[in-house]
Backbone as ProteinMPNN parsed JSONL, in Angstrom:
{"seq_chain_A": "XXXXXXXXXXXXXXXXXXXXXXXXXXXXXXXXXXXXXXXXXXXXXXXXXXXXXXXXXXXXXXXXXXXXXXXX", "coords_chain_A": {"N_chain_A": [[92.53, 69.769, 165.532], [93.459, 72.294, 165.854], [95.136, 72.286, 168.116], [97.27, 70.71, 167.169], [98.307, 72.38, 165.169], [98.994, 74.588, 166.743], [101.044, 73.481, 168.323], [102.874, 72.899, 166.306], [103.479, 75.472, 165.417], [104.844, 76.379, 167.63], [107.053, 74.749, 167.825], [109.991, 73.851, 166.096], [110.349, 71.226, 165.397], [108.019, 69.962, 164.891], [105.501, 69.273, 162.549], [102.465, 70.191, 161.097], [99.777, 69.274, 159.141], [96.716, 69.69, 157.413], [94.139, 68.027, 155.773], [91.42, 67.769, 153.436], [89.489, 65.059, 153.457], [87.521, 64.308, 151.65], [88.194, 65.637, 149.37], [90.834, 64.887, 148.843], [90.915, 62.013, 148.188], [92.545, 59.836, 147.492], [94.783, 60.081, 149.159], [93.478, 59.929, 151.623], [92.584, 57.298, 151.435], [95.037, 55.933, 151.41], [95.88, 56.253, 154.03], [93.851, 55.014, 155.274], [91.559, 56.413, 156.195], [88.559, 56.582, 157.766], [86.836, 57.998, 159.244], [86.396, 61.263, 160.625], [87.596, 63.716, 162.959], [90.89, 62.499, 162.176], [94.078, 61.918, 163.386], [97.437, 61.639, 162.559], [100.537, 60.597, 163.808], [103.706, 60.941, 163.015], [103.238, 59.112, 161.007], [102.812, 56.61, 162.078], [101.436, 56.288, 164.571], [98.036, 56.797, 165.467], [95.155, 58.828, 166.089], [91.829, 58.626, 166.429], [89.139, 60.741, 166.167], [88.408, 63.537, 168.345], [90.892, 64.412, 170.699], [91.683, 64.636, 174.161], [93.75, 67.302, 175.396], [95.967, 66.433, 176.977], [96.247, 63.719, 176.225], [96.797, 64.051, 173.498], [99.266, 65.425, 173.512], [100.779, 63.447, 174.755], [100.795, 61.495, 172.741], [102.256, 62.845, 170.767], [104.757, 62.983, 172.043], [105.254, 60.238, 172.333], [105.449, 59.457, 169.638], [107.767, 60.829, 168.991], [109.629, 59.47, 170.609], [109.547, 56.933, 169.374], [110.518, 57.631, 166.85], [113.128, 58.441, 167.467], [114.171, 56.028, 168.3], [114.472, 54.567, 166.024], [116.826, 53.092, 163.792], [119.487, 54.993, 162.361]], "CA_chain_A": [[93.553, 70.252, 164.622], [94.023, 73.551, 166.355], [96.256, 71.971, 169.0], [98.388, 70.265, 166.324], [98.904, 73.555, 164.538], [99.626, 75.384, 167.8], [102.315, 72.83, 168.671], [103.773, 73.074, 165.16], [103.95, 76.861, 165.424], [105.735, 76.575, 168.773], [108.224, 73.879, 167.779], [110.515, 73.592, 164.747], [110.429, 69.789, 165.177], [106.672, 69.441, 164.652], [104.826, 69.75, 161.338], [101.043, 69.847, 161.107], [99.06, 69.505, 157.896], [95.309, 69.3, 157.47], [93.594, 67.816, 154.433], [90.006, 67.429, 153.315], [89.47, 63.67, 152.999], [86.626, 64.166, 150.495], [88.896, 66.19, 148.206], [92.052, 64.097, 148.623], [90.463, 60.648, 148.469], [93.662, 58.888, 147.386], [95.555, 60.2, 150.401], [92.629, 59.379, 152.683], [92.623, 55.848, 151.279], [96.365, 55.444, 151.793], [95.934, 56.23, 155.489], [92.641, 54.308, 155.718], [90.708, 57.334, 156.947], [87.151, 56.202, 157.665], [86.09, 58.995, 159.992], [87.182, 62.457, 160.904], [89.0, 63.917, 162.605], [91.894, 61.487, 162.482], [95.392, 62.553, 163.464], [98.559, 60.712, 162.487], [101.763, 61.053, 164.445], [104.866, 60.328, 162.358], [102.784, 58.049, 160.116], [102.716, 55.327, 162.776], [100.396, 56.322, 165.592], [96.901, 57.607, 165.044], [94.108, 59.141, 167.057], [90.556, 58.857, 165.76], [88.289, 61.607, 166.965], [89.082, 64.572, 169.128], [91.607, 63.882, 171.861], [92.011, 65.631, 175.187], [95.082, 67.868, 175.201], [96.975, 65.579, 177.608], [96.418, 62.535, 175.36], [97.412, 64.497, 172.256], [100.68, 65.684, 173.795], [101.385, 62.14, 175.012], [101.026, 60.854, 171.444], [103.366, 63.557, 170.129], [105.987, 62.534, 172.704], [105.445, 58.829, 171.998], [105.937, 59.418, 168.254], [109.158, 61.269, 169.029], [110.439, 58.361, 171.154], [109.645, 55.911, 168.331], [111.388, 58.156, 165.791], [114.508, 58.411, 167.972], [114.593, 54.629, 168.462], [114.771, 54.013, 164.699], [118.235, 53.2, 163.389], [119.734, 56.07, 161.392]], "C_chain_A": [[94.207, 71.527, 165.134], [95.243, 73.28, 167.238], [97.476, 71.527, 168.193], [99.078, 71.456, 165.68], [99.577, 74.464, 165.564], [100.98, 74.806, 168.191], [103.324, 73.027, 167.542], [104.312, 74.505, 165.083], [104.974, 77.102, 166.525], [107.028, 75.781, 168.667], [108.701, 73.657, 166.346], [110.575, 72.096, 164.412], [109.069, 69.16, 164.873], [106.094, 70.099, 163.411], [103.382, 69.3, 161.41], [100.442, 70.222, 159.756], [97.631, 69.04, 158.082], [94.83, 69.137, 156.037], [92.103, 67.532, 154.529], [89.929, 66.036, 152.687], [88.544, 63.473, 151.798], [87.253, 64.723, 149.23], [90.104, 65.334, 147.847], [91.771, 62.633, 148.964], [91.594, 59.625, 148.395], [94.508, 58.899, 148.66], [94.759, 59.639, 151.578], [92.62, 57.854, 152.624], [93.944, 55.25, 151.714], [96.479, 55.315, 153.304], [94.7, 55.591, 156.121], [91.756, 55.18, 156.612], [89.257, 56.959, 156.698], [86.253, 57.193, 158.397], [86.985, 60.181, 160.256], [86.753, 63.042, 162.23], [89.838, 62.679, 162.923], [93.249, 62.174, 162.405], [96.443, 61.468, 163.429], [99.787, 61.374, 163.069], [102.912, 60.278, 163.832], [104.47, 59.131, 161.5], [102.594, 56.701, 160.778], [101.56, 55.276, 163.762], [99.234, 57.153, 165.077], [95.919, 57.777, 166.191], [92.854, 59.436, 166.26], [89.663, 59.656, 166.684], [89.111, 62.635, 167.721], [89.715, 63.936, 170.36], [91.781, 64.993, 172.888], [93.465, 66.083, 175.01], [96.179, 66.975, 175.785], [97.27, 64.348, 176.753], [97.156, 62.914, 174.082], [98.912, 64.722, 172.45], [101.413, 64.379, 174.067], [101.691, 61.421, 173.695], [102.153, 61.533, 170.673], [104.693, 63.075, 170.728], [106.292, 61.074, 172.396], [105.977, 58.684, 170.574], [107.401, 59.839, 168.196], [110.064, 60.166, 169.558], [110.615, 57.26, 170.101], [110.594, 56.358, 167.219], [112.85, 58.078, 166.222], [115.049, 56.996, 168.094], [114.924, 53.973, 167.128], [116.261, 54.127, 164.395], [118.396, 54.277, 162.307], [120.19, 55.548, 160.06]], "O_chain_A": [[95.38, 71.788, 164.865], [96.261, 73.962, 167.123], [98.598, 71.926, 168.502], [100.307, 71.524, 165.653], [100.622, 75.048, 165.279], [101.948, 75.544, 168.37], [104.499, 73.291, 167.798], [105.47, 74.717, 164.724], [105.87, 77.933, 166.373], [108.003, 76.101, 169.347], [107.902, 73.313, 165.475], [110.825, 71.736, 163.262], [108.982, 67.958, 164.626], [106.181, 71.314, 163.237], [103.105, 68.15, 161.749], [100.587, 71.353, 159.292], [97.371, 68.096, 158.829], [95.078, 69.993, 155.188], [91.599, 67.111, 155.57], [90.268, 65.861, 151.516], [88.762, 62.558, 151.004], [86.879, 64.322, 148.128], [90.364, 65.087, 146.67], [92.329, 62.09, 149.917], [91.601, 58.654, 149.152], [94.895, 57.847, 149.169], [95.316, 58.949, 152.433], [92.646, 57.194, 153.663], [93.974, 54.178, 152.319], [97.101, 54.379, 153.805], [94.525, 55.621, 157.339], [91.272, 54.734, 157.652], [88.778, 57.008, 155.564], [85.041, 57.214, 158.182], [88.205, 60.092, 160.118], [85.593, 62.866, 162.601], [89.518, 61.914, 163.833], [93.526, 62.921, 161.467], [96.363, 60.49, 164.172], [100.041, 62.559, 162.85], [103.074, 59.088, 164.099], [105.28, 58.23, 161.287], [102.246, 55.732, 160.103], [100.794, 54.313, 163.775], [99.435, 58.11, 164.329], [95.868, 56.977, 167.126], [92.819, 60.398, 165.493], [89.456, 59.29, 167.841], [90.341, 62.598, 167.728], [89.143, 63.039, 170.978], [91.999, 66.151, 172.531], [94.302, 65.32, 174.527], [97.215, 66.781, 175.149], [98.433, 63.98, 176.582], [98.039, 62.184, 173.631], [99.725, 64.263, 171.648], [102.561, 64.222, 173.65], [102.747, 60.804, 173.561], [102.926, 60.859, 169.993], [105.641, 62.794, 169.994], [107.453, 60.706, 172.219], [106.868, 57.87, 170.33], [108.184, 59.268, 167.437], [111.149, 59.945, 169.02], [111.709, 56.716, 169.952], [111.379, 55.559, 166.709], [113.712, 57.694, 165.432], [116.258, 56.785, 168.0], [115.585, 52.935, 167.097], [116.886, 55.141, 164.704], [117.53, 54.438, 161.447], [120.437, 56.331, 159.143]]}, "name": "protein", "num_of_chains": 1, "seq": "XXXXXXXXXXXXXXXXXXXXXXXXXXXXXXXXXXXXXXXXXXXXXXXXXXXXXXXXXXXXXXXXXXXXXXXX"}
């Protein structure tokens, strides 16, 4: 989560939120969170468990490409 927040602080195009799945069970259920940590990128891509920095940045860039490919 630290990397997600660091990227969000450095970029106005990235938002990072962290929730406690045991407190927000409805939200955890909506995203089918079964283990932690789990990171969602633009609600489409996810990473279960800690990811190496290179993989994490790759997923951020991949989510951006998918977002840009969506029709406006």
